[in-house]
PDB file of the backbone (N, CA, C, O) and the ligand in Angstrom, with CONECT records:
HET     ZN  A 101       1
ATOM      1  N   MET A   1      17.261   9.947   2.059  1.00  0.00           N
ATOM      2  CA  MET A   1      17.766  11.043   2.900  1.00  0.00           C
ATOM      3  C   MET A   1      17.999  10.610   4.337  1.00  0.00           C
ATOM      4  O   MET A   1      18.760  11.255   5.059  1.00  0.00           O
ATOM      5  N   LYS A   2      17.360   9.534   4.764  1.00  0.00           N
ATOM      6  CA  LYS A   2      17.569   9.049   6.133  1.00  0.00           C
ATOM      7  C   LYS A   2      19.033   8.682   6.353  1.00  0.00           C
ATOM      8  O   LYS A   2      19.583   8.895   7.433  1.00  0.00           O
ATOM      9  N   GLN A   3      19.650   8.133   5.324  1.00  0.00           N
ATOM     10  CA  GLN A   3      21.050   7.744   5.447  1.00  0.00           C
ATOM     11  C   GLN A   3      21.922   8.969   5.644  1.00  0.00           C
ATOM     12  O   GLN A   3      22.883   8.926   6.411  1.00  0.00           O
ATOM     13  N   LEU A   4      21.603  10.055   4.966  1.00  0.00           N
ATOM     14  CA  LEU A   4      22.393  11.268   5.098  1.00  0.00           C
ATOM     15  C   LEU A   4      22.256  11.851   6.496  1.00  0.00           C
ATOM     16  O   LEU A   4      23.236  12.334   7.062  1.00  0.00           O
ATOM     17  N   LEU A   5      21.064  11.811   7.056  1.00  0.00           N
ATOM     18  CA  LEU A   5      20.852  12.355   8.391  1.00  0.00           C
ATOM     19  C   LEU A   5      21.643  11.571   9.421  1.00  0.00           C
ATOM     20  O   LEU A   5      22.288  12.164  10.285  1.00  0.00           O
ATOM     21  N   SER A   6      21.605  10.255   9.346  1.00  0.00           N
ATOM     22  CA  SER A   6      22.347   9.448  10.303  1.00  0.00           C
ATOM     23  C   SER A   6      23.842   9.673  10.135  1.00  0.00           C
ATOM     24  O   SER A   6      24.603   9.608  11.101  1.00  0.00           O
ATOM     25  N   PHE A   7      24.246   9.932   8.927  1.00  0.00           N
ATOM     26  CA  PHE A   7      25.652  10.222   8.663  1.00  0.00           C
ATOM     27  C   PHE A   7      26.064  11.499   9.379  1.00  0.00           C
ATOM     28  O   PHE A   7      27.131  11.557   9.990  1.00  0.00           O
ATOM     29  N   MET A   8      25.229  12.510   9.306  1.00  0.00           N
ATOM     30  CA  MET A   8      25.583  13.806   9.887  1.00  0.00           C
ATOM     31  C   MET A   8      25.513  13.781  11.406  1.00  0.00           C
ATOM     32  O   MET A   8      26.221  14.538  12.070  1.00  0.00           O
ATOM     33  N   ASN A   9      24.682  12.935  11.954  1.00  0.00           N
ATOM     34  CA  ASN A   9      24.550  12.861  13.404  1.00  0.00           C
ATOM     35  C   ASN A   9      25.685  12.099  14.056  1.00  0.00           C
ATOM     36  O   ASN A   9      25.832  12.128  15.278  1.00  0.00           O
ATOM     37  N   ARG A  10      26.478  11.426  13.264  1.00  0.00           N
ATOM     38  CA  ARG A  10      27.574  10.626  13.809  1.00  0.00           C
ATOM     39  C   ARG A  10      28.883  11.012  13.114  1.00  0.00           C
ATOM     40  O   ARG A  10      29.292  10.375  12.143  1.00  0.00           O
ATOM     41  N   PRO A  11      29.520  12.041  13.613  1.00  0.00           N
ATOM     42  CA  PRO A  11      30.732  12.528  12.948  1.00  0.00           C
ATOM     43  C   PRO A  11      31.879  11.538  12.938  1.00  0.00           C
ATOM     44  O   PRO A  11      32.747  11.616  12.068  1.00  0.00           O
ATOM     45  N   GLN A  12      31.905  10.601  13.890  1.00  0.00           N
ATOM     46  CA  GLN A  12      32.993   9.638  13.931  1.00  0.00           C
ATOM     47  C   GLN A  12      32.696   8.386  13.128  1.00  0.00           C
ATOM     48  O   GLN A  12      33.591   7.596  12.829  1.00  0.00           O
ATOM     49  N   GLN A  13      31.432   8.215  12.785  1.00  0.00           N
ATOM     50  CA  GLN A  13      31.055   7.015  12.058  1.00  0.00           C
ATOM     51  C   GLN A  13      30.144   7.376  10.903  1.00  0.00           C
ATOM     52  O   GLN A  13      29.401   8.356  10.955  1.00  0.00           O
ATOM     53  N   ALA A  14      30.213   6.582   9.882  1.00  0.00           N
ATOM     54  CA  ALA A  14      29.336   6.788   8.733  1.00  0.00           C
ATOM     55  C   ALA A  14      28.709   5.452   8.375  1.00  0.00           C
ATOM     56  O   ALA A  14      29.229   4.390   8.715  1.00  0.00           O
ATOM     57  N   THR A  15      27.585   5.529   7.686  1.00  0.00           N
ATOM     58  CA  THR A  15      26.928   4.306   7.242  1.00  0.00           C
ATOM     59  C   THR A  15      27.290   4.027   5.789  1.00  0.00           C
ATOM     60  O   THR A  15      27.120   4.867   4.905  1.00  0.00           O
ATOM     61  N   ASP A  16      27.784   2.846   5.583  1.00  0.00           N
ATOM     62  CA  ASP A  16      28.064   2.392   4.217  1.00  0.00           C
ATOM     63  C   ASP A  16      26.747   2.417   3.437  1.00  0.00           C
ATOM     64  O   ASP A  16      25.821   1.681   3.778  1.00  0.00           O
ATOM     65  N   PRO A  17      26.647   3.245   2.400  1.00  0.00           N
ATOM     66  CA  PRO A  17      25.372   3.383   1.678  1.00  0.00           C
ATOM     67  C   PRO A  17      24.980   2.138   0.887  1.00  0.00           C
ATOM     68  O   PRO A  17      23.836   2.015   0.448  1.00  0.00           O
ATOM     69  N   VAL A  18      25.904   1.237   0.710  1.00  0.00           N
ATOM     70  CA  VAL A  18      25.600   0.031  -0.061  1.00  0.00           C
ATOM     71  C   VAL A  18      25.034  -1.061   0.833  1.00  0.00           C
ATOM     72  O   VAL A  18      23.962  -1.598   0.553  1.00  0.00           O
ATOM     73  N   CYS A  19      25.741  -1.392   1.904  1.00  0.00           N
ATOM     74  CA  CYS A  19      25.319  -2.525   2.731  1.00  0.00           C
ATOM     75  C   CYS A  19      24.735  -2.100   4.070  1.00  0.00           C
ATOM     76  O   CYS A  19      24.139  -2.919   4.770  1.00  0.00           O
ATOM     77  N   GLY A  20      24.898  -0.821   4.441  1.00  0.00           N
ATOM     78  CA  GLY A  20      24.308  -0.340   5.678  1.00  0.00           C
ATOM     79  C   GLY A  20      25.177  -0.529   6.906  1.00  0.00           C
ATOM     80  O   GLY A  20      24.761  -0.191   8.014  1.00  0.00           O
ATOM     81  N   MET A  21      26.365  -1.057   6.730  1.00  0.00           N
ATOM     82  CA  MET A  21      27.264  -1.239   7.864  1.00  0.00           C
ATOM     83  C   MET A  21      27.796   0.094   8.362  1.00  0.00           C
ATOM     84  O   MET A  21      27.944   1.041   7.589  1.00  0.00           O
ATOM     85  N   VAL A  22      28.085   0.165   9.665  1.00  0.00           N
ATOM     86  CA  VAL A  22      28.690   1.362  10.227  1.00  0.00           C
ATOM     87  C   VAL A  22      30.198   1.303   9.985  1.00  0.00           C
ATOM     88  O   VAL A  22      30.847   0.289  10.241  1.00  0.00           O
ATOM     89  N   VAL A  23      30.736   2.410   9.489  1.00  0.00           N
ATOM     90  CA  VAL A  23      32.148   2.469   9.134  1.00  0.00           C
ATOM     91  C   VAL A  23      32.821   3.595   9.910  1.00  0.00           C
ATOM     92  O   VAL A  23      32.278   4.693  10.032  1.00  0.00           O
ATOM     93  N   ASP A  24      34.003   3.308  10.428  1.00  0.00           N
ATOM     94  CA  ASP A  24      34.796   4.332  11.111  1.00  0.00           C
ATOM     95  C   ASP A  24      35.360   5.285  10.062  1.00  0.00           C
ATOM     96  O   ASP A  24      36.115   4.871   9.183  1.00  0.00           O
ATOM     97  N   VAL A  25      34.992   6.561  10.156  1.00  0.00           N
ATOM     98  CA  VAL A  25      35.403   7.504   9.111  1.00  0.00           C
ATOM     99  C   VAL A  25      36.905   7.769   9.128  1.00  0.00           C
ATOM    100  O   VAL A  25      37.473   8.216   8.132  1.00  0.00           O
ATOM    101  N   LYS A  26      37.540   7.493  10.255  1.00  0.00           N
ATOM    102  CA  LYS A  26      38.982   7.729  10.333  1.00  0.00           C
ATOM    103  C   LYS A  26      39.779   6.601   9.693  1.00  0.00           C
ATOM    104  O   LYS A  26      40.935   6.779   9.309  1.00  0.00           O
ATOM    105  N   ASN A  27      39.151   5.455   9.584  1.00  0.00           N
ATOM    106  CA  ASN A  27      39.856   4.328   8.996  1.00  0.00           C
ATOM    107  C   ASN A  27      38.895   3.428   8.226  1.00  0.00           C
ATOM    108  O   ASN A  27      38.698   2.266   8.583  1.00  0.00           O
ATOM    109  N   PRO A  28      38.303   3.971   7.173  1.00  0.00           N
ATOM    110  CA  PRO A  28      37.341   3.168   6.394  1.00  0.00           C
ATOM    111  C   PRO A  28      38.056   2.053   5.630  1.00  0.00           C
ATOM    112  O   PRO A  28      38.947   2.308   4.820  1.00  0.00           O
ATOM    113  N   ARG A  29      37.650   0.824   5.902  1.00  0.00           N
ATOM    114  CA  ARG A  29      38.325  -0.333   5.283  1.00  0.00           C
ATOM    115  C   ARG A  29      38.197  -0.322   3.772  1.00  0.00           C
ATOM    116  O   ARG A  29      39.097  -0.764   3.057  1.00  0.00           O
ATOM    117  N   GLY A  30      37.073   0.185   3.294  1.00  0.00           N
ATOM    118  CA  GLY A  30      36.848   0.162   1.851  1.00  0.00           C
ATOM    119  C   GLY A  30      37.192   1.468   1.165  1.00  0.00           C
ATOM    120  O   GLY A  30      36.979   1.624  -0.037  1.00  0.00           O
ATOM    121  N   GLY A  31      37.732   2.415   1.942  1.00  0.00           N
ATOM    122  CA  GLY A  31      38.077   3.693   1.349  1.00  0.00           C
ATOM    123  C   GLY A  31      36.876   4.624   1.258  1.00  0.00           C
ATOM    124  O   GLY A  31      35.824   4.365   1.845  1.00  0.00           O
ATOM    125  N   THR A  32      37.048   5.695   0.523  1.00  0.00           N
ATOM    126  CA  THR A  32      35.998   6.697   0.423  1.00  0.00           C
ATOM    127  C   THR A  32      35.678   6.982  -1.037  1.00  0.00           C
ATOM    128  O   THR A  32      36.454   6.679  -1.943  1.00  0.00           O
ATOM    129  N   PHE A  33      34.506   7.576  -1.228  1.00  0.00           N
ATOM    130  CA  PHE A  33      34.099   7.981  -2.566  1.00  0.00           C
ATOM    131  C   PHE A  33      33.321   9.279  -2.441  1.00  0.00           C
ATOM    132  O   PHE A  33      32.388   9.378  -1.643  1.00  0.00           O
ATOM    133  N   GLU A  34      33.706  10.275  -3.231  1.00  0.00           N
ATOM    134  CA  GLU A  34      33.021  11.557  -3.157  1.00  0.00           C
ATOM    135  C   GLU A  34      32.008  11.676  -4.271  1.00  0.00           C
ATOM    136  O   GLU A  34      32.306  11.434  -5.440  1.00  0.00           O
ATOM    137  N   HIS A  35      30.794  12.058  -3.879  1.00  0.00           N
ATOM    138  CA  HIS A  35      29.712  12.189  -4.855  1.00  0.00           C
ATOM    139  C   HIS A  35      28.931  13.455  -4.555  1.00  0.00           C
ATOM    140  O   HIS A  35      28.359  13.596  -3.474  1.00  0.00           O
ATOM    141  N   LYS A  36      28.905  14.370  -5.501  1.00  0.00           N
ATOM    142  CA  LYS A  36      28.177  15.631  -5.351  1.00  0.00           C
ATOM    143  C   LYS A  36      28.539  16.353  -4.058  1.00  0.00           C
ATOM    144  O   LYS A  36      27.671  16.873  -3.357  1.00  0.00           O
ATOM    145  N   GLY A  37      29.828  16.375  -3.757  1.00  0.00           N
ATOM    146  CA  GLY A  37      30.309  17.138  -2.609  1.00  0.00           C
ATOM    147  C   GLY A  37      30.206  16.437  -1.276  1.00  0.00           C
ATOM    148  O   GLY A  37      30.604  16.991  -0.252  1.00  0.00           O
ATOM    149  N   THR A  38      29.672  15.216  -1.271  1.00  0.00           N
ATOM    150  CA  THR A  38      29.568  14.452  -0.029  1.00  0.00           C
ATOM    151  C   THR A  38      30.513  13.256  -0.094  1.00  0.00           C
ATOM    152  O   THR A  38      30.585  12.560  -1.106  1.00  0.00           O
ATOM    153  N   THR A  39      31.230  13.032   0.989  1.00  0.00           N
ATOM    154  CA  THR A  39      32.128  11.890   1.034  1.00  0.00           C
ATOM    155  C   THR A  39      31.429  10.708   1.692  1.00  0.00           C
ATOM    156  O   THR A  39      30.867  10.830   2.780  1.00  0.00           O
ATOM    157  N   TYR A  40      31.470   9.571   1.023  1.00  0.00           N
ATOM    158  CA  TYR A  40      30.872   8.353   1.548  1.00  0.00           C
ATOM    159  C   TYR A  40      31.977   7.372   1.926  1.00  0.00           C
ATOM    160  O   TYR A  40      33.044   7.346   1.314  1.00  0.00           O
ATOM    161  N   TYR A  41      31.695   6.571   2.944  1.00  0.00           N
ATOM    162  CA  TYR A  41      32.698   5.642   3.471  1.00  0.00           C
ATOM    163  C   TYR A  41      32.196   4.220   3.320  1.00  0.00           C
ATOM    164  O   TYR A  41      30.997   3.951   3.388  1.00  0.00           O
ATOM    165  N   PHE A  42      33.140   3.318   3.113  1.00  0.00           N
ATOM    166  CA  PHE A  42      32.742   1.942   2.790  1.00  0.00           C
ATOM    167  C   PHE A  42      33.465   0.910   3.632  1.00  0.00           C
ATOM    168  O   PHE A  42      34.615   1.089   4.035  1.00  0.00           O
ATOM    169  N   CYS A  43      32.745  -0.183   3.885  1.00  0.00           N
ATOM    170  CA  CYS A  43      33.296  -1.258   4.707  1.00  0.00           C
ATOM    171  C   CYS A  43      34.318  -2.056   3.924  1.00  0.00           C
ATOM    172  O   CYS A  43      35.215  -2.668   4.504  1.00  0.00           O
ATOM    173  N   GLY A  44      34.184  -2.049   2.611  1.00  0.00           N
ATOM    174  CA  GLY A  44      35.088  -2.835   1.793  1.00  0.00           C
ATOM    175  C   GLY A  44      35.156  -2.309   0.375  1.00  0.00           C
ATOM    176  O   GLY A  44      34.305  -1.538  -0.069  1.00  0.00           O
ATOM    177  N   LYS A  45      36.183  -2.742  -0.319  1.00  0.00           N
ATOM    178  CA  LYS A  45      36.397  -2.279  -1.680  1.00  0.00           C
ATOM    179  C   LYS A  45      35.206  -2.604  -2.581  1.00  0.00           C
ATOM    180  O   LYS A  45      34.833  -1.813  -3.448  1.00  0.00           O
ATOM    181  N   GLY A  46      34.618  -3.777  -2.361  1.00  0.00           N
ATOM    182  CA  GLY A  46      33.502  -4.191  -3.204  1.00  0.00           C
ATOM    183  C   GLY A  46      32.332  -3.228  -3.115  1.00  0.00           C
ATOM    184  O   GLY A  46      31.702  -2.909  -4.123  1.00  0.00           O
ATOM    185  N   CYS A  47      32.041  -2.761  -1.889  1.00  0.00           N
ATOM    186  CA  CYS A  47      30.939  -1.826  -1.711  1.00  0.00           C
ATOM    187  C   CYS A  47      31.251  -0.498  -2.396  1.00  0.00           C
ATOM    188  O   CYS A  47      30.378   0.117  -3.008  1.00  0.00           O
ATOM    189  N   ARG A  48      32.494  -0.069  -2.288  1.00  0.00           N
ATOM    190  CA  ARG A  48      32.866   1.202  -2.915  1.00  0.00           C
ATOM    191  C   ARG A  48      32.717   1.117  -4.434  1.00  0.00           C
ATOM    192  O   ARG A  48      32.225   2.051  -5.067  1.00  0.00           O
ATOM    193  N   LEU A  49      33.132   0.023  -5.000  1.00  0.00           N
ATOM    194  CA  LEU A  49      33.032  -0.135  -6.448  1.00  0.00           C
ATOM    195  C   LEU A  49      31.573  -0.197  -6.887  1.00  0.00           C
ATOM    196  O   LEU A  49      31.202   0.347  -7.926  1.00  0.00           O
ATOM    197  N   GLU A  50      30.747  -0.870  -6.077  1.00  0.00           N
ATOM    198  CA  GLU A  50      29.323  -0.951  -6.387  1.00  0.00           C
ATOM    199  C   GLU A  50      28.695   0.437  -6.368  1.00  0.00           C
ATOM    200  O   GLU A  50      27.918   0.796  -7.253  1.00  0.00           O
ATOM    201  N   PHE A  51      29.044   1.204  -5.351  1.00  0.00           N
ATOM    202  CA  PHE A  51      28.482   2.546  -5.207  1.00  0.00           C
ATOM    203  C   PHE A  51      28.952   3.454  -6.343  1.00  0.00           C
ATOM    204  O   PHE A  51      28.167   4.216  -6.907  1.00  0.00           O
ATOM    205  N   ALA A  52      30.236   3.362  -6.669  1.00  0.00           N
ATOM    206  CA  ALA A  52      30.800   4.200  -7.730  1.00  0.00           C
ATOM    207  C   ALA A  52      30.135   3.908  -9.066  1.00  0.00           C
ATOM    208  O   ALA A  52      30.066   4.771  -9.941  1.00  0.00           O
ATOM    209  N   ASP A  53      29.653   2.701  -9.209  1.00  0.00           N
ATOM    210  CA  ASP A  53      29.023   2.295 -10.466  1.00  0.00           C
ATOM    211  C   ASP A  53      27.648   2.940 -10.633  1.00  0.00           C
ATOM    212  O   ASP A  53      27.222   3.213 -11.756  1.00  0.00           O
ATOM    213  N   ASP A  54      26.950   3.184  -9.514  1.00  0.00           N
ATOM    214  CA  ASP A  54      25.615   3.769  -9.590  1.00  0.00           C
ATOM    215  C   ASP A  54      25.261   4.467  -8.277  1.00  0.00           C
ATOM    216  O   ASP A  54      24.421   3.972  -7.525  1.00  0.00           O
ATOM    217  N   PRO A  55      25.887   5.607  -7.992  1.00  0.00           N
ATOM    218  CA  PRO A  55      25.644   6.301  -6.720  1.00  0.00           C
ATOM    219  C   PRO A  55      24.184   6.664  -6.517  1.00  0.00           C
ATOM    220  O   PRO A  55      23.649   6.491  -5.422  1.00  0.00           O
ATOM    221  N   GLU A  56      23.539   7.163  -7.553  1.00  0.00           N
ATOM    222  CA  GLU A  56      22.149   7.599  -7.413  1.00  0.00           C
ATOM    223  C   GLU A  56      21.229   6.433  -7.071  1.00  0.00           C
ATOM    224  O   GLU A  56      20.267   6.583  -6.318  1.00  0.00           O
ATOM    225  N   GLY A  57      21.535   5.289  -7.629  1.00  0.00           N
ATOM    226  CA  GLY A  57      20.707   4.123  -7.362  1.00  0.00           C
ATOM    227  C   GLY A  57      20.726   3.747  -5.893  1.00  0.00           C
ATOM    228  O   GLY A  57      19.687   3.413  -5.323  1.00  0.00           O
ATOM    229  N   TYR A  58      21.891   3.799  -5.279  1.00  0.00           N
ATOM    230  CA  TYR A  58      21.996   3.445  -3.865  1.00  0.00           C
ATOM    231  C   TYR A  58      21.447   4.541  -2.967  1.00  0.00           C
ATOM    232  O   TYR A  58      20.794   4.255  -1.964  1.00  0.00           O
ATOM    233  N   LEU A  59      21.709   5.799  -3.321  1.00  0.00           N
ATOM    234  CA  LEU A  59      21.239   6.903  -2.478  1.00  0.00           C
ATOM    235  C   LEU A  59      19.730   7.012  -2.509  1.00  0.00           C
ATOM    236  O   LEU A  59      19.121   7.421  -1.520  1.00  0.00           O
ATOM    237  N   SER A  60      19.118   6.655  -3.617  1.00  0.00           N
ATOM    238  CA  SER A  60      17.663   6.746  -3.727  1.00  0.00           C
ATOM    239  C   SER A  60      16.978   5.550  -3.086  1.00  0.00           C
ATOM    240  O   SER A  60      15.765   5.560  -2.876  1.00  0.00           O
ATOM    241  N   GLY A  61      17.766   4.510  -2.772  1.00  0.00           N
ATOM    242  CA  GLY A  61      17.190   3.325  -2.156  1.00  0.00           C
ATOM    243  C   GLY A  61      16.665   2.333  -3.165  1.00  0.00           C
ATOM    244  O   GLY A  61      16.101   1.302  -2.795  1.00  0.00           O
ATOM    245  N   GLU A  62      16.846   2.636  -4.442  1.00  0.00           N
ATOM    246  CA  GLU A  62      16.353   1.720  -5.461  1.00  0.00           C
ATOM    247  C   GLU A  62      17.166   0.435  -5.517  1.00  0.00           C
ATOM    248  O   GLU A  62      16.663  -0.640  -5.843  1.00  0.00           O
ATOM    249  N   LYS A  63      18.453   0.591  -5.184  1.00  0.00           N
ATOM    250  CA  LYS A  63      19.312  -0.581  -5.207  1.00  0.00           C
ATOM    251  C   LYS A  63      19.611  -1.007  -3.781  1.00  0.00           C
ATOM    252  O   LYS A  63      19.823  -0.180  -2.894  1.00  0.00           O
ATOM    253  N   LYS A  64      19.623  -2.300  -3.586  1.00  0.00           N
ATOM    254  CA  LYS A  64      19.986  -2.814  -2.274  1.00  0.00           C
ATOM    255  C   LYS A  64      20.783  -4.100  -2.456  1.00  0.00           C
ATOM    256  O   LYS A  64      20.544  -4.876  -3.382  1.00  0.00           O
ATOM    257  N   VAL A  65      21.720  -4.302  -1.563  1.00  0.00           N
ATOM    258  CA  VAL A  65      22.505  -5.521  -1.610  1.00  0.00           C
ATOM    259  C   VAL A  65      22.051  -6.438  -0.484  1.00  0.00           C
ATOM    260  O   VAL A  65      22.023  -6.039   0.680  1.00  0.00           O
ATOM    261  N   GLU A  66      21.705  -7.638  -0.826  1.00  0.00           N
ATOM    262  CA  GLU A  66      21.287  -8.591   0.202  1.00  0.00           C
ATOM    263  C   GLU A  66      22.491  -9.016   1.019  1.00  0.00           C
ATOM    264  O   GLU A  66      23.545  -9.349   0.478  1.00  0.00           O
ATOM    265  N   MET A  67      22.317  -8.998   2.328  1.00  0.00           N
ATOM    266  CA  MET A  67      23.420  -9.402   3.204  1.00  0.00           C
ATOM    267  C   MET A  67      23.463 -10.916   3.313  1.00  0.00           C
ATOM    268  O   MET A  67      24.321 -11.461   4.007  1.00  0.00           O
TER     269      MET A  67
HETATM  270 ZN    ZN A 101      29.658  -2.369   2.756  1.00  0.00          ZN2+
END
């Protein structure tokens, strides 16, 4: 839930839920993905595909990608 709070506090920027990078919501390089009514933004296509494969895993913090 910490990720969601930081997302809401920064309307111009969002945190990529996969890698933790800050993404400009107006021009997300990796596009967007909607999950349960919330739009997530990604730094790259790879992160978006990873998230789409298992959104709950990333949102719960069970999955992490090593930088
Ligand atoms: Zn990313």
